[in-house]
C-alpha positions in Angstrom: -27.7 -50.6 89.1 -29.0 -49.6 85.6 -27.3 -46.2 85.9 -24.0 -47.8 86.9 -24.1 -50.1 84.0 -24.8 -47.4 81.5 -22.1 -45.1 82.9 -19.6 -48.0 82.7 -20.5 -48.7 79.1 -20.0 -45.0 78.2 -16.7 -44.9 80.0 -15.5 -48.0 78.3 -16.6 -46.6 74.9 -14.4 -43.6 75.6 -11.4 -45.7 76.6 -11.9 -48.1 73.6 -11.7 -45.3 71.1 -9.1 -43.2 73.0 -6.5 -43.8 70.3 -8.7 -42.7 67.5 -7.8 -39.0 67.1 -10.1 -37.7 64.3 -10.0 -34.0 64.8 -10.9 -31.6 62.1 -8.3 -28.9 62.3 -10.3 -26.5 60.2 -13.2 -26.8 62.6 -10.8 -26.4 65.6 -9.5 -23.2 64.1 -12.9 -21.6 64.4 -12.7 -21.9 68.2 -10.6 -20.0 70.8 -8.8 -22.2 73.3 -9.4 -21.1 76.9 -9.0 -22.4 80.4 -11.3 -21.6 83.3 -9.7 -21.5 86.8 -11.6 -21.4 90.1 -10.7 -23.9 92.8 -9.6 -26.1 90.0 -9.5 -25.7 86.2 -11.1 -27.0 83.1 -10.1 -26.3 79.4 -12.8 -25.3 77.0 -13.2 -24.1 73.4 -15.3 -21.1 72.6 -16.8 -20.1 69.2 -17.9 -16.5 68.9 -20.2 -15.0 66.3 -18.1 -13.5 63.4 -19.7 -10.1 63.6 -20.2 -10.0 67.4 -22.0 -6.9 68.5 -22.0 -6.3 72.3 -25.3 -4.3 71.8 -27.0 -7.5 70.6 -27.9 -10.5 72.8 -26.8 -13.9 71.4 -27.9 -17.5 72.1 -25.3 -19.9 73.4 -24.9 -23.7 72.8 -23.5 -25.5 75.8 -22.0 -28.7 74.4 -21.2 -31.9 76.4 -19.0 -34.2 74.5 -19.1 -38.0 74.6 -16.5 -40.4 75.9 -14.0 -40.1 73.0 -13.5 -36.5 73.9 -12.1 -36.9 77.4 -8.7 -35.5 78.0 -6.8 -32.3 78.9 -5.5 -31.2 75.5 -8.4 -28.8 74.8 -8.8 -30.6 71.4 -10.4 -33.9 71.9 -13.8 -32.6 72.8 -14.2 -32.4 69.0 -12.7 -35.9 68.5 -14.6 -38.4 66.3 -18.4 -37.9 66.2 -18.2 -35.1 68.8 -17.4 -32.7 65.9 -20.8 -33.2 64.3 -22.9 -30.7 66.3 -20.1 -28.1 66.2 -19.7 -28.4 62.4 -23.5 -28.0 61.9 -24.0 -25.1 64.2 -20.8 -23.1 63.4 -21.0 -23.5 59.6 -21.2 -20.2 57.9 -24.6 -20.9 56.4 -26.0 -21.8 59.9 -24.4 -18.7 61.5 -25.9 -16.5 58.9 -29.3 -17.6 60.1 -28.6 -18.1 63.8 -25.4 -16.4 65.0 -24.5 -17.8 68.4 -21.8 -18.8 70.8 -20.7 -22.4 71.1 -19.2 -23.4 74.5 -17.4 -26.8 74.6 -15.7 -27.7 77.9 -13.5 -30.8 78.0 -14.0 -33.4 80.7 -10.7 -34.8 82.1 -10.0 -38.6 82.2 -10.3 -38.7 86.0 -13.8 -37.2 86.1 -17.2 -37.4 84.3 -20.1 -35.1 83.6 -22.2 -36.7 86.2 -21.8 -38.9 89.3 -24.2 -41.6 88.2 -27.5 -39.9 89.0 -26.0 -38.4 92.2 -27.6 -35.2 93.3 -24.2 -33.6 93.4 -22.5 -32.2 90.3 -19.2 -33.7 89.3 -16.2 -31.4 89.5 -16.1 -31.1 85.7 -19.7 -30.0 85.6 -19.2 -27.6 88.5 -16.3 -25.9 86.7 -18.2 -25.9 83.4 -21.2 -24.1 84.9 -18.9 -21.6 86.6 -17.2 -21.0 83.3 -20.5 -20.5 81.7 -21.5 -17.9 84.3 -18.3 -16.0 83.7 -18.9 -16.0 79.9 -22.3 -14.5 80.6 -20.6 -11.6 82.3 -17.9 -11.2 79.6 -20.2 -11.4 76.5 -23.7 -10.3 75.6 -25.4 -13.7 76.0 -29.2 -14.0 76.1 -30.0 -15.8 79.4 -33.3 -16.9 77.9 -31.6 -18.7 74.9 -29.0 -21.0 76.4 -29.3 -24.5 74.9 -27.6 -27.7 76.0 -26.6 -30.5 73.6 -25.1 -33.8 74.8 -23.9 -36.9 73.0 -23.4 -40.3 74.6 -21.6 -39.7 77.9 -22.4 -36.0 77.4 -26.1 -36.8 76.9 -26.0 -38.8 80.1 -24.6 -35.7 81.8 -27.2 -33.5 80.1 -30.1 -35.4 81.6 -28.5 -35.1 85.1 -27.7 -31.4 84.5 -31.2 -30.3 83.4 -32.7 -32.3 86.3 -30.5 -30.3 88.8 -31.0 -27.0 86.9 -34.4 -27.4 85.2 -34.8 -23.6 84.8 -31.4 -22.7 83.4 -31.9 -23.8 79.8 -34.3 -22.9 77.0 -34.1 -26.3 75.4 -32.1 -29.6 75.5 -31.0 -32.1 72.9 -29.9 -35.4 74.4 -28.5 -37.9 71.9 -27.7 -41.7 72.3 -27.9 -41.3 76.0 -29.7 -42.4 79.2 -31.6 -40.4 81.8 -33.4 -41.2 85.1 -37.2 -41.4 84.5 -37.7 -40.4 88.2 -36.6 -36.9 87.3 -39.2 -36.5 84.6 -41.6 -34.3 86.7 -38.9 -31.7 87.0 -38.6 -31.3 83.2 -42.2 -31.1 82.0 -41.8 -27.4 81.0 -38.4 -27.9 79.2 -38.4 -28.3 75.4 -36.6 -31.5 74.7 -35.8 -33.2 71.4 -34.2 -36.7 72.1 -32.6 -38.8 69.4 -31.6 -42.5 69.5 -30.8 -45.4 67.2 -32.7 -48.6 67.8 -29.6 -50.7 67.2 -27.4 -48.8 69.7 -25.0 -51.4 71.2 -23.8 -49.1 74.0 -26.9 -47.4 75.3 -30.0 -49.6 74.6 -32.8 -47.7 73.0 -35.2 -48.7 75.8 -33.4 -46.1 77.9 -34.6 -43.3 75.6 -38.1 -44.8 75.3 -38.5 -45.0 79.0 -37.3 -41.4 79.6 -39.7 -40.1 76.9 -42.6 -42.1 78.3 -41.9 -40.8 81.8 -41.9 -37.2 80.5 -45.2 -37.7 78.7 -46.7 -39.3 81.7 -45.6 -36.4 83.9 -47.3 -34.0 81.5 -44.4 -33.0 79.3 -44.4 -32.7 75.5 -40.9 -33.9 74.4 -39.9 -34.6 70.8 -38.4 -38.0 70.1 -36.8 -39.3 66.9 -35.7 -43.0 66.7 -33.7 -44.3 63.8 -34.2 -47.9 62.7 -31.0 -49.8 62.2 -28.8 -47.0 63.5 -26.2 -47.7 66.2 -24.5 -45.4 68.6 -23.8 -42.7 66.0 -27.4 -41.4 65.8 -26.0 -37.8 66.2 -25.1 -38.0 62.5 -28.7 -38.5 61.6 -29.9 -36.0 64.2 -27.9 -33.1 62.7 -29.1 -33.9 59.2 -32.6 -33.2 60.4 -33.6 -30.0 58.6 -35.9 -28.9 61.4 -33.5 -29.4 64.3 -31.7 -26.1 64.3 -34.7 -24.0 63.5 -36.6 -25.7 66.3 -33.7 -25.2 68.7 -33.1 -21.6 68.1 -36.8 -20.8 68.2 -37.0 -21.8 71.9 -36.9 -19.3 74.7 -36.9 -19.9 78.4 -40.4 -19.5 79.7 -41.2 -16.5 81.9 -43.0 -18.9 84.1 -39.8 -20.8 84.9 -37.1 -18.1 85.5 -33.5 -19.0 86.2 
């Protein structure tokens, strides 16, 4: 029941702000618009390092947008606050230190990133993972440095994704979202930095606290930052943390937990 309530709130938040198109055209221009097709299709945006060298292996950010990004226009995944991670990570000064790919699929209105803690992936997630696998064949991407970042509905999808594929990612950054504490034992080896505002009206902060407590109880060592008085936009604070990107790009998938 808790999962259904959270999912409903996140969906409502997406619908409520559906008319608020706040898309940074300059940011959008940094990304190539693509569509992946395989027993269905999903639009996505791809940022490539400016001086891409196929002889070098690059990390990749897999970004799961929140509810205000749903659509089929291949633009809205950067709508509203969903632009915050992309701006921080693809900024020239950030790329000078950590050149990387940024992969941002777009979830359509009739789907979701997860099926409410179901063990099956949603169609959008299945297609996104297939698109990621194709990108790994097309470009020189380091399989040990694939990171996942999710906001709100996307953070909810992130928790479900890493629980189903605990050895795929080198690190995870869930923000203003909810996970299932029962999955914590699967994730004890995964570097996680979770962010939440204690005044979040859509996803109560107790969801993050319970997830972090479960991870620690299971033997994990997650990082957790909670912002007093901050609502659902804790991603703004998160990407102002000077240590977030250095921490993220320093992570590598452990040899003890291969793909």
